[in-house]
N, CA, C and O atoms as a Tripos MOL2 file, in Angstrom:
@<TRIPOS>MOLECULE
protein
  288   287    72     0     0
PROTEIN
NO_CHARGES

@<TRIPOS>ATOM
      1 N          15.1620  -98.1210   84.2640 N.3       1 UNK1
      2 CA         16.3020  -97.7110   85.0510 C.3       1 UNK1
      3 C          15.8150  -96.7860   86.1460 C.2       1 UNK1
      4 O          15.0850  -95.8280   85.8940 O.2       1 UNK1
      5 N          16.2180  -97.0790   87.3310 N.am      2 UNK2
      6 CA         15.8520  -96.2520   88.4620 C.3       2 UNK2
      7 C          16.7570  -95.0210   88.4820 C.2       2 UNK2
      8 O          17.9750  -95.1550   88.3600 O.2       2 UNK2
      9 N          16.1790  -93.8140   88.6350 N.am      3 UNK3
     10 CA         17.0190  -92.6190   88.6450 C.3       3 UNK3
     11 C          17.9590  -92.5970   89.8500 C.2       3 UNK3
     12 O          17.5700  -92.9460   90.9650 O.2       3 UNK3
     13 N          19.1740  -92.1900   89.6100 N.am      4 UNK4
     14 CA         20.1550  -92.0460   90.6900 C.3       4 UNK4
     15 C          21.0280  -90.8420   90.4000 C.2       4 UNK4
     16 O          21.0620  -90.3490   89.2730 O.2       4 UNK4
     17 N          21.7340  -90.3660   91.4170 N.am      5 UNK5
     18 CA         22.5760  -89.1860   91.2700 C.3       5 UNK5
     19 C          23.9950  -89.6070   90.9430 C.2       5 UNK5
     20 O          24.5730  -90.4730   91.5990 O.2       5 UNK5
     21 N          24.5470  -88.9750   89.9140 N.am      6 UNK6
     22 CA         25.9450  -89.1560   89.5560 C.3       6 UNK6
     23 C          26.4750  -87.7700   89.2440 C.2       6 UNK6
     24 O          25.9580  -87.1170   88.3370 O.2       6 UNK6
     25 N          27.4800  -87.2960   89.9560 N.am      7 UNK7
     26 CA         27.9640  -85.9280   89.7370 C.3       7 UNK7
     27 C          28.4690  -85.7250   88.3040 C.2       7 UNK7
     28 O          29.2200  -86.5480   87.7800 O.2       7 UNK7
     29 N          28.0540  -84.6380   87.6890 N.am      8 UNK8
     30 CA         28.4950  -84.3040   86.3370 C.3       8 UNK8
     31 C          27.7950  -85.0650   85.2400 C.2       8 UNK8
     32 O          28.1880  -84.9580   84.0780 O.2       8 UNK8
     33 N          26.7620  -85.8370   85.5680 N.am      9 UNK9
     34 CA         26.0300  -86.6160   84.5650 C.3       9 UNK9
     35 C          24.5590  -86.2440   84.6510 C.2       9 UNK9
     36 O          24.1120  -85.7220   85.6730 O.2       9 UNK9
     37 N          23.8000  -86.5050   83.5900 N.am     10 UNK10
     38 CA         22.3940  -86.1570   83.5870 C.3      10 UNK10
     39 C          21.6050  -87.2650   82.9060 C.2      10 UNK10
     40 O          22.1640  -88.1080   82.2050 O.2      10 UNK10
     41 N          20.3080  -87.2460   83.1260 N.am     11 UNK11
     42 CA         19.4290  -88.2450   82.5260 C.3      11 UNK11
     43 C          19.0640  -87.8360   81.1090 C.2      11 UNK11
     44 O          18.8050  -86.6630   80.8380 O.2      11 UNK11
     45 N          19.0450  -88.8100   80.2050 N.am     12 UNK12
     46 CA         18.6150  -88.5910   78.8230 C.3      12 UNK12
     47 C          17.7020  -89.7410   78.4190 C.2      12 UNK12
     48 O          17.6470  -90.7730   79.0870 O.2      12 UNK12
     49 N          16.9990  -89.5480   77.3310 N.am     13 UNK13
     50 CA         16.1640  -90.6080   76.7630 C.3      13 UNK13
     51 C          16.7390  -90.9690   75.4030 C.2      13 UNK13
     52 O          16.9900  -90.0920   74.5770 O.2      13 UNK13
     53 N          16.9460  -92.2530   75.1730 N.am     14 UNK14
     54 CA         17.5000  -92.7380   73.9080 C.3      14 UNK14
     55 C          16.5260  -92.4080   72.7850 C.2      14 UNK14
     56 O          15.3240  -92.6440   72.9040 O.2      14 UNK14
     57 N          17.0590  -91.8560   71.6860 N.am     15 UNK15
     58 CA         16.2090  -91.4790   70.5520 C.3      15 UNK15
     59 C          15.6900  -92.6860   69.7750 C.2      15 UNK15
     60 O          14.7130  -92.5560   69.0380 O.2      15 UNK15
     61 N          16.3040  -93.8400   69.9160 N.am     16 UNK16
     62 CA         15.8820  -95.0090   69.1560 C.3      16 UNK16
     63 C          14.9450  -95.9090   69.9670 C.2      16 UNK16
     64 O          13.8740  -96.2710   69.4810 O.2      16 UNK16
     65 N          15.3270  -96.2740   71.1930 N.am     17 UNK17
     66 CA         14.5040  -97.2260   71.9520 C.3      17 UNK17
     67 C          13.6350  -96.5520   73.0080 C.2      17 UNK17
     68 O          12.6840  -97.1660   73.4930 O.2      17 UNK17
     69 N          13.9340  -95.2990   73.3800 N.am     18 UNK18
     70 CA         13.1050  -94.5800   74.3420 C.3      18 UNK18
     71 C          13.4110  -94.8970   75.7940 C.2      18 UNK18
     72 O          12.6790  -94.4530   76.6780 O.2      18 UNK18
     73 N          14.4630  -95.6450   76.0700 N.am     19 UNK19
     74 CA         14.8190  -95.9580   77.4550 C.3      19 UNK19
     75 C          15.5370  -94.7780   78.0950 C.2      19 UNK19
     76 O          16.2130  -94.0030   77.4200 O.2      19 UNK19
     77 N          15.3780  -94.6560   79.4020 N.am     20 UNK20
     78 CA         16.0510  -93.5990   80.1400 C.3      20 UNK20
     79 C          17.4380  -94.1000   80.5390 C.2      20 UNK20
     80 O          17.5830  -95.1810   81.1100 O.2      20 UNK20
     81 N          18.4400  -93.3010   80.2290 N.am     21 UNK21
     82 CA         19.8380  -93.6450   80.5190 C.3      21 UNK21
     83 C          20.5390  -92.4210   81.0780 C.2      21 UNK21
     84 O          19.9730  -91.3290   81.1090 O.2      21 UNK21
     85 N          21.7720  -92.6090   81.5200 N.am     22 UNK22
     86 CA         22.6530  -91.4980   81.8510 C.3      22 UNK22
     87 C          23.3690  -91.0730   80.5740 C.2      22 UNK22
     88 O          23.5940  -91.8990   79.6900 O.2      22 UNK22
     89 N          23.7240  -89.8150   80.4670 N.am     23 UNK23
     90 CA         24.3540  -89.3040   79.2520 C.3      23 UNK23
     91 C          25.6990  -89.9750   78.9950 C.2      23 UNK23
     92 O          26.1090  -90.0890   77.8400 O.2      23 UNK23
     93 N          26.3860  -90.4140   80.0220 N.am     24 UNK24
     94 CA         27.6710  -91.0920   79.8290 C.3      24 UNK24
     95 C          27.5100  -92.4670   79.2070 C.2      24 UNK24
     96 O          28.4940  -93.0380   78.7360 O.2      24 UNK24
     97 N          26.3040  -93.0180   79.1890 N.am     25 UNK25
     98 CA         26.0480  -94.3240   78.5920 C.3      25 UNK25
     99 C          25.5480  -94.2020   77.1490 C.2      25 UNK25
    100 O          25.2750  -95.2160   76.5070 O.2      25 UNK25
    101 N          25.4270  -92.9810   76.6350 N.am     26 UNK26
    102 CA         24.9030  -92.7600   75.2940 C.3      26 UNK26
    103 C          25.9410  -92.0660   74.4230 C.2      26 UNK26
    104 O          26.8640  -91.4240   74.9260 O.2      26 UNK26
    105 N          25.7790  -92.2020   73.1300 N.am     27 UNK27
    106 CA         26.6770  -91.5720   72.1640 C.3      27 UNK27
    107 C          25.8450  -90.9320   71.0500 C.2      27 UNK27
    108 O          24.6860  -91.2900   70.8390 O.2      27 UNK27
    109 N          26.4600  -89.9790   70.3440 N.am     28 UNK28
    110 CA         25.8060  -89.3240   69.2130 C.3      28 UNK28
    111 C          26.1550  -90.0920   67.9390 C.2      28 UNK28
    112 O          27.3280  -90.3490   67.6680 O.2      28 UNK28
    113 N          25.1470  -90.4530   67.1670 N.am     29 UNK29
    114 CA         25.3660  -91.1620   65.9130 C.3      29 UNK29
    115 C          25.6310  -90.1800   64.7850 C.2      29 UNK29
    116 O          25.5440  -88.9670   64.9780 O.2      29 UNK29
    117 N          25.9540  -90.7020   63.6090 N.am     30 UNK30
    118 CA         26.2690  -89.8920   62.4390 C.3      30 UNK30
    119 C          25.0650  -89.1120   61.9440 C.2      30 UNK30
    120 O          25.2290  -88.1000   61.2630 O.2      30 UNK30
    121 N          23.8490  -89.5600   62.2710 N.am     31 UNK31
    122 CA         22.6370  -88.8630   61.8360 C.3      31 UNK31
    123 C          22.0090  -88.0370   62.9580 C.2      31 UNK31
    124 O          20.8110  -87.7530   62.9370 O.2      31 UNK31
    125 N          22.8400  -87.6530   63.9460 N.am     32 UNK32
    126 CA         22.4690  -86.7870   65.0770 C.3      32 UNK32
    127 C          21.3990  -87.3820   65.9840 C.2      32 UNK32
    128 O          20.5780  -86.6450   66.5290 O.2      32 UNK32
    129 N          21.3940  -88.6930   66.1540 N.am     33 UNK33
    130 CA         20.5480  -89.3260   67.1530 C.3      33 UNK33
    131 C          21.4020  -89.6370   68.3730 C.2      33 UNK33
    132 O          22.5110  -90.1560   68.2430 O.2      33 UNK33
    133 N          20.8890  -89.3210   69.5540 N.am     34 UNK34
    134 CA         21.6000  -89.6110   70.8020 C.3      34 UNK34
    135 C          21.0720  -90.9440   71.3050 C.2      34 UNK34
    136 O          19.9510  -91.0170   71.8090 O.2      34 UNK34
    137 N          21.8790  -92.0170   71.1720 N.am     35 UNK35
    138 CA         21.3980  -93.3740   71.4240 C.3      35 UNK35
    139 C          22.2840  -94.0960   72.4280 C.2      35 UNK35
    140 O          23.3900  -93.6500   72.7350 O.2      35 UNK35
    141 N          21.7780  -95.2270   72.9380 N.am     36 UNK36
    142 CA         22.5400  -96.0790   73.8630 C.3      36 UNK36
    143 C          23.7560  -96.6530   73.1470 C.2      36 UNK36
    144 O          23.7240  -96.8770   71.9370 O.2      36 UNK36
    145 N          24.8320  -96.8920   73.8990 N.am     37 UNK37
    146 CA         26.0380  -97.4520   73.2880 C.3      37 UNK37
    147 C          25.8520  -98.9010   72.8800 C.2      37 UNK37
    148 O          26.2650  -99.3020   71.7920 O.2      37 UNK37
    149 N          25.2340  -99.6900   73.7500 N.am     38 UNK38
    150 CA         25.2150 -101.1300   73.5130 C.3      38 UNK38
    151 C          24.1310 -101.6110   72.5570 C.2      38 UNK38
    152 O          24.4880 -102.0920   71.4810 O.2      38 UNK38
    153 N          22.8460 -101.5230   72.8540 N.am     39 UNK39
    154 CA         21.9040 -102.1620   71.9240 C.3      39 UNK39
    155 C          21.5140 -101.3080   70.7220 C.2      39 UNK39
    156 O          21.1130 -101.8590   69.6970 O.2      39 UNK39
    157 N          21.6150 -100.0040   70.8090 N.am     40 UNK40
    158 CA         21.0320  -99.1490   69.7700 C.3      40 UNK40
    159 C          22.0400  -98.5440   68.7980 C.2      40 UNK40
    160 O          21.6410  -98.1240   67.7120 O.2      40 UNK40
    161 N          23.2970  -98.4820   69.1290 N.am     41 UNK41
    162 CA         24.2730  -97.7750   68.2950 C.3      41 UNK41
    163 C          24.5240  -98.5220   66.9900 C.2      41 UNK41
    164 O          24.7640  -99.7290   66.9950 O.2      41 UNK41
    165 N          24.4670  -97.7910   65.8650 N.am     42 UNK42
    166 CA         24.7650  -98.3650   64.5530 C.3      42 UNK42
    167 C          25.7970  -97.4790   63.8600 C.2      42 UNK42
    168 O          25.6580  -96.2560   63.8340 O.2      42 UNK42
    169 N          26.8180  -98.0950   63.3060 N.am     43 UNK43
    170 CA         27.8030  -97.3330   62.5490 C.3      43 UNK43
    171 C          27.2510  -97.0400   61.1580 C.2      43 UNK43
    172 O          26.3040  -97.6840   60.7060 O.2      43 UNK43
    173 N          27.8390  -96.0830   60.5020 N.am     44 UNK44
    174 CA         27.3850  -95.7310   59.1610 C.3      44 UNK44
    175 C          27.8210  -96.8010   58.1740 C.2      44 UNK44
    176 O          28.9290  -97.3290   58.2660 O.2      44 UNK44
    177 N          26.9520  -97.1150   57.2400 N.am     45 UNK45
    178 CA         27.2220  -98.1750   56.2790 C.3      45 UNK45
    179 C          28.3110  -97.7300   55.3020 C.2      45 UNK45
    180 O          28.2760  -96.5910   54.8360 O.2      45 UNK45
    181 N          29.2730  -98.5910   54.9810 N.am     46 UNK46
    182 CA         30.3630  -98.2160   54.0790 C.3      46 UNK46
    183 C          29.8900  -97.8360   52.6750 C.2      46 UNK46
    184 O          30.5800  -97.0860   51.9850 O.2      46 UNK46
    185 N          28.7410  -98.3290   52.2400 N.am     47 UNK47
    186 CA         28.2350  -97.9790   50.9100 C.3      47 UNK47
    187 C          27.8340  -96.5060   50.8140 C.2      47 UNK47
    188 O          27.6720  -95.9840   49.7110 O.2      47 UNK47
    189 N          27.6720  -95.8230   51.9650 N.am     48 UNK48
    190 CA         27.3510  -94.4010   51.9340 C.3      48 UNK48
    191 C          28.5180  -93.5650   51.4290 C.2      48 UNK48
    192 O          28.3210  -92.4260   51.0040 O.2      48 UNK48
    193 N          29.7280  -94.1100   51.4670 N.am     49 UNK49
    194 CA         30.9170  -93.3650   51.0830 C.3      49 UNK49
    195 C          31.3870  -93.6900   49.6610 C.2      49 UNK49
    196 O          32.3810  -93.1260   49.2040 O.2      49 UNK49
    197 N          30.6970  -94.5780   48.9600 N.am     50 UNK50
    198 CA         31.0760  -94.9490   47.5970 C.3      50 UNK50
    199 C          30.6590  -93.8290   46.6500 C.2      50 UNK50
    200 O          29.5320  -93.3360   46.7120 O.2      50 UNK50
    201 N          31.5650  -93.4400   45.7850 N.am     51 UNK51
    202 CA         31.2440  -92.4170   44.7910 C.3      51 UNK51
    203 C          31.3790  -93.0130   43.3920 C.2      51 UNK51
    204 O          32.0730  -94.0100   43.1910 O.2      51 UNK51
    205 N          30.7200  -92.4020   42.4550 N.am     52 UNK52
    206 CA         30.7570  -92.8840   41.0840 C.3      52 UNK52
    207 C          32.0570  -92.5190   40.3890 C.2      52 UNK52
    208 O          32.7040  -91.5310   40.7330 O.2      52 UNK52
    209 N          32.4270  -93.3240   39.4150 N.am     53 UNK53
    210 CA         33.6250  -93.0850   38.6280 C.3      53 UNK53
    211 C          33.1870  -92.5850   37.2540 C.2      53 UNK53
    212 O          32.2770  -93.1480   36.6440 O.2      53 UNK53
    213 N          33.8330  -91.5340   36.7720 N.am     54 UNK54
    214 CA         33.4720  -90.9770   35.4720 C.3      54 UNK54
    215 C          33.9270  -91.9330   34.3730 C.2      54 UNK54
    216 O          35.0680  -92.3960   34.3590 O.2      54 UNK54
    217 N          33.0070  -92.2140   33.4520 N.am     55 UNK55
    218 CA         33.2870  -93.1280   32.3520 C.3      55 UNK55
    219 C          33.2570  -92.3300   31.0520 C.2      55 UNK55
    220 O          32.1830  -91.9870   30.5570 O.2      55 UNK55
    221 N          34.4280  -92.0350   30.5000 N.am     56 UNK56
    222 CA         34.5130  -91.2930   29.2440 C.3      56 UNK56
    223 C          34.2730  -92.2650   28.0890 C.2      56 UNK56
    224 O          35.0470  -93.2020   27.8940 O.2      56 UNK56
    225 N          33.2030  -92.0440   27.3260 N.am     57 UNK57
    226 CA         32.8470  -92.9410   26.2410 C.3      57 UNK57
    227 C          33.0490  -92.2730   24.8760 C.2      57 UNK57
    228 O          32.2610  -92.4830   23.9540 O.2      57 UNK57
    229 N          34.0840  -91.4890   24.7590 N.am     58 UNK58
    230 CA         34.3970  -90.8420   23.4850 C.3      58 UNK58
    231 C          35.2710  -91.7690   22.6380 C.2      58 UNK58
    232 O          36.0880  -92.5310   23.1570 O.2      58 UNK58
    233 N          35.0760  -91.6800   21.3260 N.am     59 UNK59
    234 CA         35.9350  -92.4520   20.4240 C.3      59 UNK59
    235 C          37.2450  -91.6900   20.2180 C.2      59 UNK59
    236 O          37.2410  -90.4600   20.2700 O.2      59 UNK59
    237 N          38.3610  -92.3760   19.9880 N.am     60 UNK60
    238 CA         39.6320  -91.6670   19.8630 C.3      60 UNK60
    239 C          39.7540  -90.8380   18.5930 C.2      60 UNK60
    240 O          40.3670  -89.7700   18.6180 O.2      60 UNK60
    241 N          39.1800  -91.3080   17.4690 N.am     61 UNK61
    242 CA         39.2490  -90.5670   16.2110 C.3      61 UNK61
    243 C          37.8220  -90.3190   15.7430 C.2      61 UNK61
    244 O          37.0390  -91.2550   15.5770 O.2      61 UNK61
    245 N          37.4970  -89.0580   15.5350 N.am     62 UNK62
    246 CA         36.1410  -88.6820   15.1730 C.3      62 UNK62
    247 C          36.1660  -87.9840   13.8090 C.2      62 UNK62
    248 O          36.8160  -86.9490   13.6550 O.2      62 UNK62
    249 N          35.4440  -88.5600   12.7980 N.am     63 UNK63
    250 CA         35.3810  -87.9590   11.4670 C.3      63 UNK63
    251 C          33.9280  -87.7660   11.0630 C.2      63 UNK63
    252 O          33.0300  -88.4340   11.5740 O.2      63 UNK63
    253 N          33.7100  -86.8180   10.1130 N.am     64 UNK64
    254 CA         32.3680  -86.6130    9.5850 C.3      64 UNK64
    255 C          31.9750  -87.7990    8.7050 C.2      64 UNK64
    256 O          32.8250  -88.5470    8.2220 O.2      64 UNK64
    257 N          30.6780  -87.9460    8.5130 N.am     65 UNK65
    258 CA         30.1910  -89.0220    7.6500 C.3      65 UNK65
    259 C          30.5200  -88.6900    6.1880 C.2      65 UNK65
    260 O          30.2330  -87.5890    5.7170 O.2      65 UNK65
    261 N          31.1100  -89.6280    5.4910 N.am     66 UNK66
    262 CA         31.5480  -89.4180    4.1030 C.3      66 UNK66
    263 C          30.3670  -89.5890    3.1460 C.2      66 UNK66
    264 O          29.4480  -90.3560    3.4290 O.2      66 UNK66
    265 N          30.3880  -88.8730    2.0070 N.am     67 UNK67
    266 CA         29.3200  -89.0710    1.0040 C.3      67 UNK67
    267 C          29.4690  -90.4320    0.3280 C.2      67 UNK67
    268 O          30.5630  -90.9900    0.2410 O.2      67 UNK67
    269 N          28.3360  -90.9480   -0.1480 N.am     68 UNK68
    270 CA         28.3500  -92.2290   -0.8240 C.3      68 UNK68
    271 C          29.0410  -92.0950   -2.1860 C.2      68 UNK68
    272 O          28.7260  -91.1680   -2.9310 O.2      68 UNK68
    273 N          29.9660  -92.9870   -2.5310 N.am     69 UNK69
    274 CA         30.6930  -92.9380   -3.7920 C.3      69 UNK69
    275 C          30.1200  -93.8770   -4.8600 C.2      69 UNK69
    276 O          30.3140  -93.6470   -6.0540 O.2      69 UNK69
    277 N          29.4310  -94.9110   -4.4440 N.am     70 UNK70
    278 CA         29.0150  -95.9310   -5.3820 C.3      70 UNK70
    279 C          27.5160  -95.8860   -5.6690 C.2      70 UNK70
    280 O          26.9300  -96.9050   -6.0350 O.2      70 UNK70
    281 N          26.9030  -94.7510   -5.5140 N.am     71 UNK71
    282 CA         25.4880  -94.6140   -5.8210 C.3      71 UNK71
    283 C          25.3590  -93.8920   -7.1480 C.2      71 UNK71
    284 O          25.9860  -92.8520   -7.3490 O.2      71 UNK71
    285 N          24.5500  -94.4330   -8.0640 N.am     72 UNK72
    286 CA         24.4160  -93.7790   -9.3590 C.3      72 UNK72
    287 C          23.2760  -92.7940   -9.3820 C.2      72 UNK72
    288 O          23.0310  -92.1570  -10.4060 O.2      72 UNK72
@<TRIPOS>BOND
     1     1     2 1
     2     2     3 1
     3     3     4 2
     4     3     5 am
     5     5     6 1
     6     6     7 1
     7     7     8 2
     8     7     9 am
     9     9    10 1
    10    10    11 1
    11    11    12 2
    12    11    13 am
    13    13    14 1
    14    14    15 1
    15    15    16 2
    16    15    17 am
    17    17    18 1
    18    18    19 1
    19    19    20 2
    20    19    21 am
    21    21    22 1
    22    22    23 1
    23    23    24 2
    24    23    25 am
    25    25    26 1
    26    26    27 1
    27    27    28 2
    28    27    29 am
    29    29    30 1
    30    30    31 1
    31    31    32 2
    32    31    33 am
    33    33    34 1
    34    34    35 1
    35    35    36 2
    36    35    37 am
    37    37    38 1
    38    38    39 1
    39    39    40 2
    40    39    41 am
    41    41    42 1
    42    42    43 1
    43    43    44 2
    44    43    45 am
    45    45    46 1
    46    46    47 1
    47    47    48 2
    48    47    49 am
    49    49    50 1
    50    50    51 1
    51    51    52 2
    52    51    53 am
    53    53    54 1
    54    54    55 1
    55    55    56 2
    56    55    57 am
    57    57    58 1
    58    58    59 1
    59    59    60 2
    60    59    61 am
    61    61    62 1
    62    62    63 1
    63    63    64 2
    64    63    65 am
    65    65    66 1
    66    66    67 1
    67    67    68 2
    68    67    69 am
    69    69    70 1
    70    70    71 1
    71    71    72 2
    72    71    73 am
    73    73    74 1
    74    74    75 1
    75    75    76 2
    76    75    77 am
    77    77    78 1
    78    78    79 1
    79    79    80 2
    80    79    81 am
    81    81    82 1
    82    82    83 1
    83    83    84 2
    84    83    85 am
    85    85    86 1
    86    86    87 1
    87    87    88 2
    88    87    89 am
    89    89    90 1
    90    90    91 1
    91    91    92 2
    92    91    93 am
    93    93    94 1
    94    94    95 1
    95    95    96 2
    96    95    97 am
    97    97    98 1
    98    98    99 1
    99    99   100 2
   100    99   101 am
   101   101   102 1
   102   102   103 1
   103   103   104 2
   104   103   105 am
   105   105   106 1
   106   106   107 1
   107   107   108 2
   108   107   109 am
   109   109   110 1
   110   110   111 1
   111   111   112 2
   112   111   113 am
   113   113   114 1
   114   114   115 1
   115   115   116 2
   116   115   117 am
   117   117   118 1
   118   118   119 1
   119   119   120 2
   120   119   121 am
   121   121   122 1
   122   122   123 1
   123   123   124 2
   124   123   125 am
   125   125   126 1
   126   126   127 1
   127   127   128 2
   128   127   129 am
   129   129   130 1
   130   130   131 1
   131   131   132 2
   132   131   133 am
   133   133   134 1
   134   134   135 1
   135   135   136 2
   136   135   137 am
   137   137   138 1
   138   138   139 1
   139   139   140 2
   140   139   141 am
   141   141   142 1
   142   142   143 1
   143   143   144 2
   144   143   145 am
   145   145   146 1
   146   146   147 1
   147   147   148 2
   148   147   149 am
   149   149   150 1
   150   150   151 1
   151   151   152 2
   152   151   153 am
   153   153   154 1
   154   154   155 1
   155   155   156 2
   156   155   157 am
   157   157   158 1
   158   158   159 1
   159   159   160 2
   160   159   161 am
   161   161   162 1
   162   162   163 1
   163   163   164 2
   164   163   165 am
   165   165   166 1
   166   166   167 1
   167   167   168 2
   168   167   169 am
   169   169   170 1
   170   170   171 1
   171   171   172 2
   172   171   173 am
   173   173   174 1
   174   174   175 1
   175   175   176 2
   176   175   177 am
   177   177   178 1
   178   178   179 1
   179   179   180 2
   180   179   181 am
   181   181   182 1
   182   182   183 1
   183   183   184 2
   184   183   185 am
   185   185   186 1
   186   186   187 1
   187   187   188 2
   188   187   189 am
   189   189   190 1
   190   190   191 1
   191   191   192 2
   192   191   193 am
   193   193   194 1
   194   194   195 1
   195   195   196 2
   196   195   197 am
   197   197   198 1
   198   198   199 1
   199   199   200 2
   200   199   201 am
   201   201   202 1
   202   202   203 1
   203   203   204 2
   204   203   205 am
   205   205   206 1
   206   206   207 1
   207   207   208 2
   208   207   209 am
   209   209   210 1
   210   210   211 1
   211   211   212 2
   212   211   213 am
   213   213   214 1
   214   214   215 1
   215   215   216 2
   216   215   217 am
   217   217   218 1
   218   218   219 1
   219   219   220 2
   220   219   221 am
   221   221   222 1
   222   222   223 1
   223   223   224 2
   224   223   225 am
   225   225   226 1
   226   226   227 1
   227   227   228 2
   228   227   229 am
   229   229   230 1
   230   230   231 1
   231   231   232 2
   232   231   233 am
   233   233   234 1
   234   234   235 1
   235   235   236 2
   236   235   237 am
   237   237   238 1
   238   238   239 1
   239   239   240 2
   240   239   241 am
   241   241   242 1
   242   242   243 1
   243   243   244 2
   244   243   245 am
   245   245   246 1
   246   246   247 1
   247   247   248 2
   248   247   249 am
   249   249   250 1
   250   250   251 1
   251   251   252 2
   252   251   253 am
   253   253   254 1
   254   254   255 1
   255   255   256 2
   256   255   257 am
   257   257   258 1
   258   258   259 1
   259   259   260 2
   260   259   261 am
   261   261   262 1
   262   262   263 1
   263   263   264 2
   264   263   265 am
   265   265   266 1
   266   266   267 1
   267   267   268 2
   268   267   269 am
   269   269   270 1
   270   270   271 1
   271   271   272 2
   272   271   273 am
   273   273   274 1
   274   274   275 1
   275   275   276 2
   276   275   277 am
   277   277   278 1
   278   278   279 1
   279   279   280 2
   280   279   281 am
   281   281   282 1
   282   282   283 1
   283   283   284 2
   284   283   285 am
   285   285   286 1
   286   286   287 1
   287   287   288 2
@<TRIPOS>SUBSTRUCTURE
     1 UNK1         2 RESIDUE 1 A UNK
     2 UNK2         6 RESIDUE 1 A UNK
     3 UNK3        10 RESIDUE 1 A UNK
     4 UNK4        14 RESIDUE 1 A UNK
     5 UNK5        18 RESIDUE 1 A UNK
     6 UNK6        22 RESIDUE 1 A UNK
     7 UNK7        26 RESIDUE 1 A UNK
     8 UNK8        30 RESIDUE 1 A UNK
     9 UNK9        34 RESIDUE 1 A UNK
    10 UNK10       38 RESIDUE 1 A UNK
    11 UNK11       42 RESIDUE 1 A UNK
    12 UNK12       46 RESIDUE 1 A UNK
    13 UNK13       50 RESIDUE 1 A UNK
    14 UNK14       54 RESIDUE 1 A UNK
    15 UNK15       58 RESIDUE 1 A UNK
    16 UNK16       62 RESIDUE 1 A UNK
    17 UNK17       66 RESIDUE 1 A UNK
    18 UNK18       70 RESIDUE 1 A UNK
    19 UNK19       74 RESIDUE 1 A UNK
    20 UNK20       78 RESIDUE 1 A UNK
    21 UNK21       82 RESIDUE 1 A UNK
    22 UNK22       86 RESIDUE 1 A UNK
    23 UNK23       90 RESIDUE 1 A UNK
    24 UNK24       94 RESIDUE 1 A UNK
    25 UNK25       98 RESIDUE 1 A UNK
    26 UNK26      102 RESIDUE 1 A UNK
    27 UNK27      106 RESIDUE 1 A UNK
    28 UNK28      110 RESIDUE 1 A UNK
    29 UNK29      114 RESIDUE 1 A UNK
    30 UNK30      118 RESIDUE 1 A UNK
    31 UNK31      122 RESIDUE 1 A UNK
    32 UNK32      126 RESIDUE 1 A UNK
    33 UNK33      130 RESIDUE 1 A UNK
    34 UNK34      134 RESIDUE 1 A UNK
    35 UNK35      138 RESIDUE 1 A UNK
    36 UNK36      142 RESIDUE 1 A UNK
    37 UNK37      146 RESIDUE 1 A UNK
    38 UNK38      150 RESIDUE 1 A UNK
    39 UNK39      154 RESIDUE 1 A UNK
    40 UNK40      158 RESIDUE 1 A UNK
    41 UNK41      162 RESIDUE 1 A UNK
    42 UNK42      166 RESIDUE 1 A UNK
    43 UNK43      170 RESIDUE 1 A UNK
    44 UNK44      174 RESIDUE 1 A UNK
    45 UNK45      178 RESIDUE 1 A UNK
    46 UNK46      182 RESIDUE 1 A UNK
    47 UNK47      186 RESIDUE 1 A UNK
    48 UNK48      190 RESIDUE 1 A UNK
    49 UNK49      194 RESIDUE 1 A UNK
    50 UNK50      198 RESIDUE 1 A UNK
    51 UNK51      202 RESIDUE 1 A UNK
    52 UNK52      206 RESIDUE 1 A UNK
    53 UNK53      210 RESIDUE 1 A UNK
    54 UNK54      214 RESIDUE 1 A UNK
    55 UNK55      218 RESIDUE 1 A UNK
    56 UNK56      222 RESIDUE 1 A UNK
    57 UNK57      226 RESIDUE 1 A UNK
    58 UNK58      230 RESIDUE 1 A UNK
    59 UNK59      234 RESIDUE 1 A UNK
    60 UNK60      238 RESIDUE 1 A UNK
    61 UNK61      242 RESIDUE 1 A UNK
    62 UNK62      246 RESIDUE 1 A UNK
    63 UNK63      250 RESIDUE 1 A UNK
    64 UNK64      254 RESIDUE 1 A UNK
    65 UNK65      258 RESIDUE 1 A UNK
    66 UNK66      262 RESIDUE 1 A UNK
    67 UNK67      266 RESIDUE 1 A UNK
    68 UNK68      270 RESIDUE 1 A UNK
    69 UNK69      274 RESIDUE 1 A UNK
    70 UNK70      278 RESIDUE 1 A UNK
    71 UNK71      282 RESIDUE 1 A UNK
    72 UNK72      286 RESIDUE 1 A UNK
């Protein structure tokens, strides 16, 4: 990209591809990378927001072990 003047804008370098762009053509990603909008931008994967579900594996009635009755 050939440098040119645009009022209120500045030159930046894309953190992913290394190309020189204007700041208005770049966006900040979720992992704090300043990247191009079109070829380099990636949204966060939906699996990053999945949380585990608690699985209670307790028995409803809990008793002590009984002594053996039929042992001589």
